[in-house]
N, C-alpha and C positions, 0 to 999 in steps of 0.2 A: 787437652787442645790448646793450642795457644792464643785461643780467645779469651778475651776475660769475661767472667762469670753474668756481668751484665747484658752482655751480647750472646752468650751461650745458651741462655735459660731457656731459651723459645726452641729449640732442638733437642734439647736434654730431655725437655720433658715429653718430648716422643720415646727416646730412648727409654727412659723409666717406666712409662706406661702409655704404650701404644694404644691402648685401650679407648676408643673414642675418634680416634685418628681414621679419616678415609685416604684407600690409594685413590687417585685421581685417575681417571681413565686412560690416560698416557702412559700410566704405570711408572712415570718418574718420579712425582715427587707425591707428601702426604698433607692433608689439610684436616682441619678441626675448628669447628665454629665455636667460637668465644662465646660462652651465656654471659650477660650483662651480671654484673654483681660477683662473678666468681673470680677467685685471686688471680686467675690468667686473663682475666680481661681488665680487672684491676692495673695489673702491672704492665700491659699493652697500653691503658690508657693514661696512666701516669707517664709511662715513656713518650708517648705521642705528644701530650700536654706540654711536659717538661722540657725535652730535647728540640723538637719541631717547633715550638712557638704557637700552638693552636689555640686559636682563641676559646672560650669555655662557649661561645655561641655558636661553634662548629660542633654539633652532635655527631659523633659516631652508631649507627644505628645497627649496624652488623662488622664483625672483625673475625678473619681467620687467620690463626697461626697457619705456617706452612713448612715444611721440612723437603728440603732434596737433599739427599744425602750427597749427590755428585758435585751440586753447586757448593753446597759448604765446603768438600773437600778441596775444590776447586779454588775458594776464596782463602783458603787457610794454606795450599801450596803457593798461588800467587804474592798472598801477604809475605811468606818466608822468604821468596824471592827478592820481594823488593826491601825488606827488612836486610838482606844480608848486601844486596847493593849500596843501601845506606851507609850500611858499616863499613864496605869494604873500599867503597867511592864516594866519599861525602863531597868531596870536591866537583863532582858530576852529578850528584843526586840530591845534594843538599846547597846549591849555588847560591850564594848572598849576594852576587855581582848586582843584582837588580836593584841594589842601595845606593850603586852607583848614576844608575840613568836618570835623564832629565824629568821624567814622571814618576821620581822614588817617593815622593811624597802622597800621591794617589794609590802607587802600589803598597803602600806602609800601610793607608786605612785601611785597605781589602786585606792586606796580610794581617793586621790586627783582629779586625771583625773575625776570620777565621780562626786565630789563634786563640779568641776569646770562645770561642763555640768549641773547640779542642780542650780546652780548660774547663769548660763546664760540663763536660764529660769526664768525671773522675778517673774511669778506666785506662783512660790515657795517660797518667800520672808515671806508669811503669811502662810502656810501650815505647820504643825506639820509633814506630812510626805510626803514628795517631789512627785511630780508626773515628771517619766522623758519620752521624748518622744522619743521612736525606731522606727526603719525601719523592716519590714519582706519581704524579698525577696521571691518571689513566682510569680506563671501566675497568669491571669485571673482569670481562673474556681475556682482555690483554694481559691483567694482572695473572691471570691462571696460567698463559701463553709463558710469560715471564717467570713464574715460579716453575714451570717445565721444564723450559729452554735457557733462561737466562735473556739479557738483554741484546745482545750482540746481532741477534738472528733478525731484530726489530728495529735496528737502527736505521735500514733502509726505506723504513716505511714512511718515514716523516721528514719533511725538508727543514722544519724548524727555523724558529725565530731568526737565529743567528748560524743557521747553516744545517745541513744535514749530521743528524747523530740523536741521542739519548740523552735528555734533560733532567738532573736534579736540583732540589733547592734545600735549603736547611730551613725555610720556612714552610712550614705546611698551608698556611693561608695562601701563598703565593699560587701553590699546586690547586688549590679549591676547584678553578674554573674549569679543570681538566677532568674532573672526576664527579663534583658536585650536582652538577645538572645532568649527568647519565641516567639514562633511564634503568641500566644494569647495574 
């Protein structure tokens, strides 16, 4: 796979040992409840707290690993297309003219914050197009629908604070209100 090991571990564990994984009723993905104290749970927990800035006050009471072969393949294929575009046409896909805009100082602050996030994720050291880990706050049922079909079919359901679409954050605490108070 063209994905770094730090990201591949979740679905490689399914391929290496499908025991314990349950095929979802939609028949599109597999899920596995991670047992607190297990190596898998510890990896997920460390990943969550390290890369998504979750506070230790945020207690994860239940976590699932999910694996959807179609979505993984789609992600890898799209990523390869984007990487090719970046390499073949950097003047289009890696523009730097924003540095000349009137609001360049504000844009640089945002750019630097995201660059710091990319740099903190060591797997990006060898990638032409970095992968940024993000969080999407939602309830369990919607999360299972996302695991089944991806995000695109859900984007029309939410008018959103900044317009219609699907929102992500690099800061788990920001997503808390969207999932922490849900009953499921």
